[in-house]
FIVO-164013 format. One record per residue: residue number from 1; residue in three letters; x, y, z of N, C-alpha, C, O in turn. Coordinates in nm, 2 decimals, decimal comma. Layout:
BEGIN
R    n  res    n.c1    n.c2    n.c3   ca.c1   ca.c2   ca.c3    c.c1    c.c2    c.c3    o.c1    o.c2    o.c3
R  NUM  ALA       X       Y       Z       X       Y       Z       X       Y       Z       X       Y       Z
...
end
This chain:
BEGIN
R    n  res    n.c1    n.c2    n.c3   ca.c1   ca.c2   ca.c3    c.c1    c.c2    c.c3    o.c1    o.c2    o.c3
R    1  MET   -1,64    4,13   -2,12   -1,62    4,01   -2,04   -1,45    4,05   -2,04   -1,40    4,11   -2,14
R    2  PRO   -1,41    4,02   -1,94   -1,24    4,03   -1,91   -1,15    3,94   -1,99   -1,19    3,82   -2,02
R    3  ARG   -1,04    3,98   -2,04   -0,98    3,89   -2,13   -0,93    3,80   -2,05   -0,93    3,70   -2,12
R    4  ASN   -0,89    3,77   -1,93   -0,82    3,66   -1,86   -0,94    3,57   -1,80   -0,90    3,50   -1,71
R    5  ILE   -1,06    3,55   -1,82   -1,14    3,47   -1,78   -1,15    3,37   -1,85   -1,17    3,26   -1,78
R    6  LEU   -1,14    3,36   -1,97   -1,13    3,22   -2,05   -1,01    3,16   -2,00   -1,03    3,05   -1,94
R    7  PRO   -0,89    3,21   -2,01   -0,77    3,11   -1,95   -0,81    3,06   -1,82   -0,79    2,94   -1,80
R    8  VAL   -0,85    3,14   -1,72   -0,86    3,09   -1,60   -0,97    2,99   -1,59   -0,96    2,90   -1,51
R    9  SER   -1,07    3,02   -1,66   -1,16    2,88   -1,67   -1,14    2,76   -1,74   -1,20    2,66   -1,73
R   10  LEU   -1,04    2,78   -1,83   -1,00    2,66   -1,86   -0,91    2,54   -1,79   -0,91    2,42   -1,81
R   11  VAL   -0,84    2,63   -1,71   -0,78    2,60   -1,60   -0,87    2,51   -1,49   -0,85    2,39   -1,45
R   12  PHE   -0,93    2,57   -1,46   -1,04    2,53   -1,37   -1,12    2,39   -1,43   -1,14    2,29   -1,36
R   13  LEU   -1,16    2,41   -1,56   -1,22    2,28   -1,62   -1,14    2,20   -1,63   -1,17    2,09   -1,62
R   14  ALA   -1,01    2,22   -1,66   -0,90    2,09   -1,65   -0,83    2,03   -1,53   -0,77    1,93   -1,51
R   15  ALA   -0,86    2,14   -1,43   -0,84    2,06   -1,30   -0,96    2,00   -1,26   -0,94    1,90   -1,20
R   16  GLY   -1,09    2,04   -1,27   -1,21    1,95   -1,24   -1,21    1,81   -1,31   -1,24    1,71   -1,26
R   17  LEU   -1,18    1,81   -1,41   -1,16    1,69   -1,52   -1,07    1,57   -1,49   -1,08    1,45   -1,53
R   18  LEU   -0,97    1,63   -1,42   -0,84    1,55   -1,40   -0,86    1,47   -1,27   -0,80    1,37   -1,23
R   19  SER   -0,98    1,57   -1,17   -1,01    1,54   -1,06   -1,10    1,42   -1,09   -1,07    1,31   -1,04
R   20  ALA   -1,20    1,44   -1,16   -1,29    1,36   -1,17   -1,26    1,22   -1,19   -1,32    1,13   -1,14
R   21  CYS   -1,14    1,22   -1,28   -1,12    1,09   -1,36   -1,04    1,02   -1,24   -1,03    0,90   -1,25
R   22  GLY   -0,99    1,09   -1,14   -0,94    0,98   -1,02   -0,83    0,89   -1,04   -0,79    0,86   -1,15
R   23  GLU   -0,79    0,83   -0,94   -0,70    0,72   -0,91   -0,75    0,61   -0,96   -0,86    0,58   -0,91
R   24  PRO   -0,70    0,51   -1,07   -0,73    0,37   -1,08   -0,75    0,28   -0,98   -0,66    0,28   -0,90
R   25  GLU   -0,86    0,21   -0,96   -0,88    0,09   -0,85   -0,76    0,04   -0,83   -0,71    0,01   -0,94
R   26  VAL   -0,68    0,01   -0,73   -0,62   -0,12   -0,71   -0,68   -0,22   -0,67   -0,77   -0,21   -0,59
R   27  SER   -0,63   -0,32   -0,70   -0,69   -0,48   -0,67   -0,59   -0,53   -0,59   -0,47   -0,53   -0,60
R   28  PHE   -0,67   -0,57   -0,47   -0,56   -0,67   -0,39   -0,53   -0,79   -0,48   -0,41   -0,82   -0,50
R   29  SER   -0,62   -0,86   -0,53   -0,61   -0,98   -0,62   -0,50   -0,95   -0,72   -0,41   -1,04   -0,73
R   30  ARG   -0,50   -0,86   -0,78   -0,44   -0,83   -0,93   -0,33   -0,77   -0,89   -0,22   -0,82   -0,92
R   31  ASP   -0,33   -0,65   -0,81   -0,21   -0,56   -0,79   -0,11   -0,58   -0,66    0,01   -0,54   -0,68
R   32  VAL   -0,16   -0,63   -0,53   -0,11   -0,61   -0,42   -0,04   -0,77   -0,39    0,07   -0,81   -0,36
R   33  PHE   -0,17   -0,83   -0,41   -0,11   -0,97   -0,40    0,02   -1,04   -0,47    0,10   -1,12   -0,41
R   34  PRO    0,03   -1,02   -0,56    0,16   -1,04   -0,65    0,31   -0,99   -0,60    0,42   -1,04   -0,60
R   35  ILE    0,25   -0,87   -0,56    0,37   -0,81   -0,49    0,42   -0,87   -0,35    0,54   -0,87   -0,31
R   36  LEU    0,31   -0,93   -0,29    0,35   -1,00   -0,15    0,39   -1,11   -0,16    0,47   -1,15   -0,07
R   37  LYS    0,34   -1,22   -0,26    0,37   -1,33   -0,31    0,51   -1,32   -0,35    0,59   -1,41   -0,31
R   38  GLU    0,57   -1,22   -0,42    0,70   -1,23   -0,49    0,81   -1,18   -0,36    0,92   -1,24   -0,36
R   39  ASN    0,79   -1,10   -0,28    0,89   -1,07   -0,20    0,84   -1,10   -0,04    0,93   -1,10    0,05
R   40  CYS    0,72   -1,12   -0,01    0,71   -1,13    0,15    0,67   -1,28    0,18    0,68   -1,31    0,30
R   41  LEU    0,61   -1,39    0,08    0,54   -1,47    0,13    0,66   -1,61    0,17    0,62   -1,72    0,21
R   42  SER    0,77   -1,58    0,15    0,86   -1,66    0,16    0,90   -1,65    0,33    0,99   -1,73    0,38
R   43  CYS    0,85   -1,58    0,39    0,90   -1,54    0,53    0,75   -1,55    0,60    0,73   -1,60    0,71
R   44  HIS    0,66   -1,50    0,54    0,54   -1,45    0,64    0,41   -1,56    0,61    0,29   -1,53    0,60
R   45  THR    0,45   -1,66    0,59    0,37   -1,79    0,60    0,37   -1,87    0,71    0,49   -1,89    0,75
R   46  LYS    0,28   -1,93    0,79    0,29   -2,02    0,87    0,41   -2,13    0,88    0,42   -2,20    0,78
R   47  GLY    0,49   -2,14    0,99    0,59   -2,21    0,97    0,74   -2,16    0,92    0,84   -2,24    0,91
R   48  HIS    0,74   -2,02    0,90    0,84   -1,96    0,83    0,87   -1,86    0,94    0,79   -1,82    1,02
R   49  LYS    0,99   -1,81    0,93    1,07   -1,72    1,02    0,99   -1,59    1,05    0,97   -1,55    1,17
R   50  GLY    0,92   -1,50    0,93    0,86   -1,41    0,98    0,72   -1,42    1,06    0,66   -1,35    1,14
R   51  TYR    0,69   -1,55    1,00    0,56   -1,57    1,07    0,59   -1,59    1,21    0,54   -1,52    1,29
R   52  GLU    0,67   -1,68    1,25    0,72   -1,75    1,39    0,70   -1,60    1,49    0,62   -1,58    1,58
R   53  ALA    0,83   -1,51    1,43    0,88   -1,42    1,51    0,74   -1,32    1,53    0,70   -1,32    1,65
R   54  THR    0,67   -1,25    1,44    0,53   -1,19    1,43    0,41   -1,23    1,44    0,32   -1,15    1,48
R   55  GLY    0,39   -1,35    1,42    0,22   -1,38    1,37    0,17   -1,31    1,28    0,05   -1,30    1,26
R   56  PHE    0,28   -1,24    1,18    0,21   -1,18    1,09    0,21   -1,32    0,94    0,31   -1,38    0,90
R   57  SER    0,11   -1,33    0,90    0,10   -1,42    0,78    0,02   -1,32    0,67   -0,06   -1,22    0,70
R   58  MET    0,05   -1,37    0,54    0,03   -1,29    0,43   -0,04   -1,40    0,33   -0,07   -1,38    0,21
R   59  GLU   -0,07   -1,49    0,39   -0,12   -1,60    0,30   -0,24   -1,58    0,24   -0,24   -1,63    0,13
R   60  THR   -0,36   -1,52    0,28   -0,47   -1,47    0,25   -0,52   -1,30    0,33   -0,47   -1,26    0,43
R   61  TYR   -0,62   -1,25    0,25   -0,64   -1,14    0,22   -0,67   -1,09    0,41   -0,62   -0,99    0,46
R   62  GLU   -0,77   -1,21    0,47   -0,81   -1,21    0,59   -0,69   -1,21    0,70   -0,70   -1,12    0,79
R   63  ASP   -0,57   -1,30    0,70   -0,46   -1,30    0,74   -0,41   -1,17    0,72   -0,40   -1,10    0,82
R   64  PHE   -0,37   -1,12    0,60   -0,30   -1,02    0,59   -0,35   -0,88    0,66   -0,27   -0,78    0,68
R   65  MET   -0,49   -0,89    0,69   -0,56   -0,77    0,76   -0,59   -0,81    0,90   -0,63   -0,71    0,96
R   66  LYS   -0,57   -0,90    0,95   -0,57   -0,93    1,08   -0,42   -0,86    1,10   -0,43   -0,75    1,16
R   67  GLY   -0,33   -0,88    1,09   -0,21   -0,80    1,11   -0,10   -0,92    1,18   -0,08   -1,04    1,13
R   68  THR   -0,03   -0,85    1,31    0,07   -0,93    1,38   -0,01   -0,98    1,48   -0,14   -0,97    1,49
R   69  LYS    0,09   -1,05    1,59    0,07   -1,06    1,73    0,05   -0,90    1,81    0,01   -0,90    1,93
R   70  TYR    0,09   -0,81    1,75    0,10   -0,70    1,80    0,00   -0,56    1,75    0,00   -0,44    1,78
R   71  GLY   -0,07   -0,65    1,65   -0,20   -0,57    1,62   -0,17   -0,57    1,46   -0,06   -0,61    1,41
R   72  PRO   -0,31   -0,50    1,38   -0,31   -0,46    1,25   -0,19   -0,37    1,20   -0,12   -0,28    1,26
R   73  VAL   -0,17   -0,40    1,07   -0,03   -0,33    1,00   -0,09   -0,26    0,91   -0,01   -0,18    0,85
R   74  ILE   -0,23   -0,26    0,86   -0,30   -0,19    0,79   -0,39   -0,09    0,84   -0,47   -0,14    0,92
R   75  VAL   -0,41    0,04    0,81   -0,50    0,12    0,83   -0,60    0,17    0,72   -0,60    0,29    0,67
R   76  PRO   -0,68    0,09    0,68   -0,76    0,11    0,57   -0,82    0,31    0,56   -0,89    0,38    0,64
R   77  GLY   -0,74    0,35    0,42   -0,78    0,48    0,41   -0,67    0,57    0,46   -0,69    0,69    0,47
R   78  ALA   -0,54    0,49    0,50   -0,47    0,58    0,59   -0,30    0,50    0,56   -0,25    0,42    0,64
R   79  GLY   -0,25    0,53    0,44   -0,16    0,47    0,40   -0,01    0,54    0,47    0,10    0,48    0,49
R   80  PHE   -0,04    0,69    0,49    0,07    0,73    0,56    0,07    0,68    0,70    0,19    0,67    0,75
R   81  ALA   -0,01    0,64    0,76   -0,04    0,55    0,95   -0,04    0,42    0,92   -0,08    0,34    1,01
R   82  SER   -0,02    0,37    0,81   -0,03    0,21    0,84    0,12    0,16    0,85    0,20    0,21    0,78
R   83  THR    0,14    0,05    0,96    0,28    0,03    0,98    0,32   -0,06    0,88    0,43   -0,11    0,89
R   84  LEU    0,27   -0,10    0,79    0,34   -0,18    0,66    0,39   -0,08    0,55    0,49   -0,11    0,48
R   85  ALA    0,33    0,04    0,54    0,39    0,12    0,47    0,51    0,19    0,52    0,60    0,22    0,44
R   86  ILE    0,51    0,21    0,64    0,62    0,26    0,68    0,72    0,18    0,72    0,83    0,23    0,75
R   87  LEU    0,71    0,05    0,72    0,86   -0,06    0,69    0,87   -0,07    0,57    0,99   -0,09    0,54
R   88  ILE    0,78   -0,07    0,48    0,84   -0,11    0,36    0,92    0,00    0,29    1,00   -0,02    0,20
R   89  GLU    0,89    0,13    0,33    0,93    0,26    0,29    1,09    0,28    0,38    1,16    0,38    0,39
R   90  HIS    1,11    0,16    0,44    1,21    0,17    0,53    1,24    0,31    0,60    1,35    0,36    0,60
R   91  LYS    1,10    0,35    0,66    1,12    0,44    0,75    1,07    0,42    0,90    1,03    0,51    0,97
R   92  GLY    1,08    0,27    0,93    1,12    0,25    1,07    1,24    0,21    1,11    1,34    0,24    1,05
R   93  ASP    1,23    0,14    1,21    1,36    0,09    1,26    1,43    0,02    1,18    1,37   -0,06    1,10
R   94  PRO    1,55    0,01    1,17    1,63   -0,05    1,06    1,62   -0,19    1,08    1,62   -0,27    0,98
R   95  SER    1,60   -0,24    1,21    1,57   -0,41    1,23    1,47   -0,44    1,21    1,44   -0,55    1,24
R   96  ILE    1,36   -0,37    1,15    1,26   -0,44    1,13    1,20   -0,40    1,01    1,08   -0,43    0,99
R   97  ASN    1,26   -0,33    0,92    1,20   -0,26    0,81    1,17   -0,39    0,70    1,19   -0,50    0,74
R   98  MET    1,14   -0,37    0,60    1,09   -0,47    0,54    1,10   -0,47    0,33    1,02   -0,40    0,27
R   99  PRO    1,17   -0,54    0,29    1,16   -0,68    0,33    1,28   -0,70    0,41    1,38   -0,64    0,37
R  100  HIS    1,31   -0,78    0,52    1,40   -0,79    0,58    1,53   -0,85    0,55    1,55   -0,96    0,51
R  101  LYS    1,64   -0,76    0,58    1,78   -0,82    0,50    1,74   -0,85    0,34    1,80   -0,96    0,31
R  102  LYS    1,66   -0,81    0,25    1,66   -0,80    0,12    1,65   -0,65    0,06    1,62   -0,55    0,13
R  103  GLN    1,68   -0,65   -0,07    1,66   -0,50   -0,12    1,53   -0,45   -0,10    1,44   -0,53   -0,10
R  104  PRO    1,51   -0,33   -0,07    1,37   -0,25   -0,05    1,28   -0,30   -0,18    1,35   -0,33   -0,28
R  105  LEU    1,18   -0,31   -0,19    1,06   -0,32   -0,28    1,10   -0,18   -0,37    1,14   -0,07   -0,34
R  106  PRO    1,06   -0,23   -0,50    1,08   -0,13   -0,59    0,98    0,01   -0,57    0,88   -0,02   -0,50
R  107  GLU    1,00    0,14   -0,60    0,90    0,26   -0,58    0,75    0,21   -0,63    0,64    0,23   -0,57
R  108  LYS    0,76    0,16   -0,73    0,63    0,14   -0,80    0,54    0,06   -0,71    0,43    0,11   -0,68
R  109  ASP    0,60   -0,08   -0,64    0,51   -0,16   -0,58    0,49   -0,07   -0,45    0,38   -0,08   -0,41
R  110  ILE    0,55   -0,01   -0,40    0,50    0,07   -0,29    0,42    0,15   -0,28    0,35    0,18   -0,19
R  111  GLU    0,42    0,22   -0,42    0,30    0,32   -0,42    0,19    0,28   -0,45    0,08    0,34   -0,43
R  112  THR    0,20    0,13   -0,53    0,10    0,05   -0,55    0,01    0,00   -0,43   -0,12    0,01   -0,42
R  113  ILE    0,10   -0,06   -0,34    0,03   -0,11   -0,18   -0,03    0,04   -0,12   -0,15    0,06   -0,09
R  114  LYS    0,06    0,10   -0,13   -0,01    0,26   -0,03   -0,15    0,28   -0,09   -0,25    0,29   -0,02
R  115  ALA   -0,14    0,30   -0,23   -0,25    0,34   -0,31   -0,39    0,25   -0,26   -0,51    0,29   -0,24
R  116  TRP   -0,35    0,14   -0,26   -0,45    0,01   -0,21   -0,50    0,07   -0,07   -0,63    0,07   -0,05
R  117  ILE   -0,41    0,10    0,03   -0,44    0,11    0,15   -0,51    0,26    0,16   -0,60    0,27    0,23
R  118  ASP   -0,47    0,37    0,08   -0,55    0,48    0,05   -0,70    0,46    0,03   -0,79    0,50    0,10
R  119  GLN   -0,70    0,38   -0,09   -0,84    0,33   -0,14   -0,91    0,26   -0,06   -0,99    0,19   -0,13
R  120  GLY   -0,92    0,22    0,08   -0,98    0,13    0,15   -0,92    0,00    0,20   -0,97   -0,05    0,30
R  121  ALA   -0,82   -0,06    0,15   -0,74   -0,17    0,16   -0,86   -0,25    0,11   -0,84   -0,35    0,19
R  122  LYS   -0,97   -0,27    0,04   -1,04   -0,39    0,01   -1,01   -0,51   -0,05   -0,92   -0,52   -0,13
R  123  ASN   -1,08   -0,60   -0,02   -1,07   -0,73   -0,06   -1,14   -0,72   -0,22   -1,26   -0,74   -0,25
R  124  ASN   -1,05   -0,69   -0,27   -1,10   -0,70   -0,44   -1,00   -0,77   -0,54   -1,03   -0,78   -0,66
end
C-alpha cells in the first residue's frame, strides 16, 4: 500500500464528516424574527413609514413572505438572489438599502438571515 494513501483517506473522511454535519437549522421564530423585531418593525408595520412607502410588513411570517407591492423580497433557497439580502448587505441603491438611515445590521445578523433563506425560508 502506498504510504500517502492513509493521509489522503483521512482528509476525505474529515471532509465527509464536516459536510454531513451541515449548517445548523436556522429558525424564523427563534433566530430571524428577533432580528427583524429589533431592526425593522419600527418602520415595516402597518401605519408606519416603511409599510406606507412599499406595502412591506414584517409583522408575521406570511406578511414577510408576501413582500412589497412590487413583489417578493425572498427567494427561498437563494439568499444571493433575494432582494432583502441585497438591501441589508448594502449592495443595492443607497437610497433603498436597509435599515434605512440607520447603522447596517451586524454581519452575524445578515449571515443568519441569509442562512435561513438558503435553507428554504421556512416558517419554523
